[in-house]
C-alpha positions as CSV (number, residue, x, y, z in Angstrom):
1,M,-74.9,-99.5,-147.8
2,K,-76.3,-101.3,-144.9
3,T,-73.9,-102.6,-141.9
4,T,-74.5,-103.9,-138.6
5,M,-72.7,-102.6,-135.4
6,D,-72.7,-103.5,-131.7
7,I,-73.4,-100.3,-129.7
8,D,-73.5,-100.0,-125.9
9,D,-77.6,-100.1,-125.1
10,S,-77.0,-96.9,-123.1
11,L,-75.3,-95.1,-125.8
12,L,-77.9,-96.2,-128.3
13,I,-80.8,-95.1,-126.1
14,A,-79.2,-91.6,-125.6
15,A,-78.5,-91.4,-129.4
16,K,-82.2,-92.1,-130.2
17,A,-83.4,-89.7,-127.7
18,A,-81.0,-87.0,-129.3
19,A,-82.3,-87.8,-132.7
20,L,-85.9,-87.5,-131.8
21,K,-85.1,-84.3,-129.8
22,R,-83.3,-82.9,-132.9
23,R,-86.1,-84.1,-135.0
24,T,-83.9,-86.2,-137.3
25,T,-83.0,-89.8,-137.9
26,L,-80.5,-92.2,-136.1
27,K,-78.9,-92.8,-139.5
28,A,-78.5,-88.9,-140.1
29,M,-76.8,-88.4,-136.6
30,V,-74.4,-91.6,-137.2
31,E,-73.3,-90.2,-140.7
32,H,-73.0,-86.4,-139.3
33,A,-70.6,-87.9,-136.6
34,L,-68.5,-90.2,-138.7
35,R,-68.1,-87.3,-141.1
36,R,-67.0,-85.0,-138.4
37,E,-64.5,-87.7,-137.1
38,I,-63.1,-88.4,-140.7
39,E,-63.0,-84.8,-141.8
40,P,-59.7,-83.2,-140.5
41,V,-60.4,-80.6,-137.9
42,G,-60.9,-77.1,-139.4
43,A,-61.1,-78.3,-142.9
44,T,-63.1,-76.2,-145.3
45,D,-63.9,-76.4,-148.9
46,S,-62.9,-73.3,-150.4
47,D,-65.2,-73.9,-153.4
48,S,-68.1,-74.2,-151.3
49,Q,-70.5,-71.4,-150.8
50,C,-71.5,-72.6,-147.4
51,C,-71.9,-70.0,-144.7
52,Y,-71.0,-72.2,-141.7
53,E,-68.2,-74.2,-140.5
54,V,-68.0,-76.9,-137.6
55,N,-65.6,-76.5,-134.6
56,E,-63.7,-79.2,-133.2
57,R,-66.6,-80.4,-131.1
58,G,-68.8,-80.7,-134.0
59,M,-71.0,-77.5,-133.2
60,P,-71.9,-75.4,-136.4
61,Y,-71.1,-71.7,-136.3
62,L,-71.5,-68.9,-138.8
63,K,-68.4,-68.2,-140.8
64,S,-67.3,-64.6,-139.8
65,G,-67.1,-62.1,-142.5
66,S,-69.1,-64.2,-145.0
67,G,-70.9,-61.1,-145.9
68,K,-74.2,-63.0,-146.6
69,P,-77.4,-62.8,-144.7
70,V,-78.6,-66.2,-143.4
71,T,-81.9,-66.8,-145.0
72,S,-84.6,-69.3,-144.3
73,A,-84.0,-71.0,-147.8
74,M,-80.3,-71.3,-146.8
75,V,-81.2,-72.9,-143.6
76,Y,-83.7,-75.4,-145.4
77,D,-81.2,-76.2,-148.0
78,L,-78.6,-77.1,-145.1
79,M,-81.2,-79.3,-143.5
80,D,-81.9,-81.1,-146.7
81,E,-78.1,-81.7,-147.3
82,E,-78.0,-83.1,-143.7
83,G,-81.3,-85.2,-144.1
84,I,-83.0,-83.5,-141.4
């Protein structure tokens, strides 16, 4: 869905720069930030086979004791899911 938002100029410039640095899009960053804000802190999907969680600051980290090695394929799959 398309929408229009008024965003402070300096915030938008910083967000675009961060998106460029992370090699992603502004859209992907906004969607990710909104999901982080809407999703309860520490919420995990017990049915998920995902090997990472996101902390209260929105930073991803590997789950402890997942028992699975992290492979390039897993990383690429996560990047595809995030639209990176």
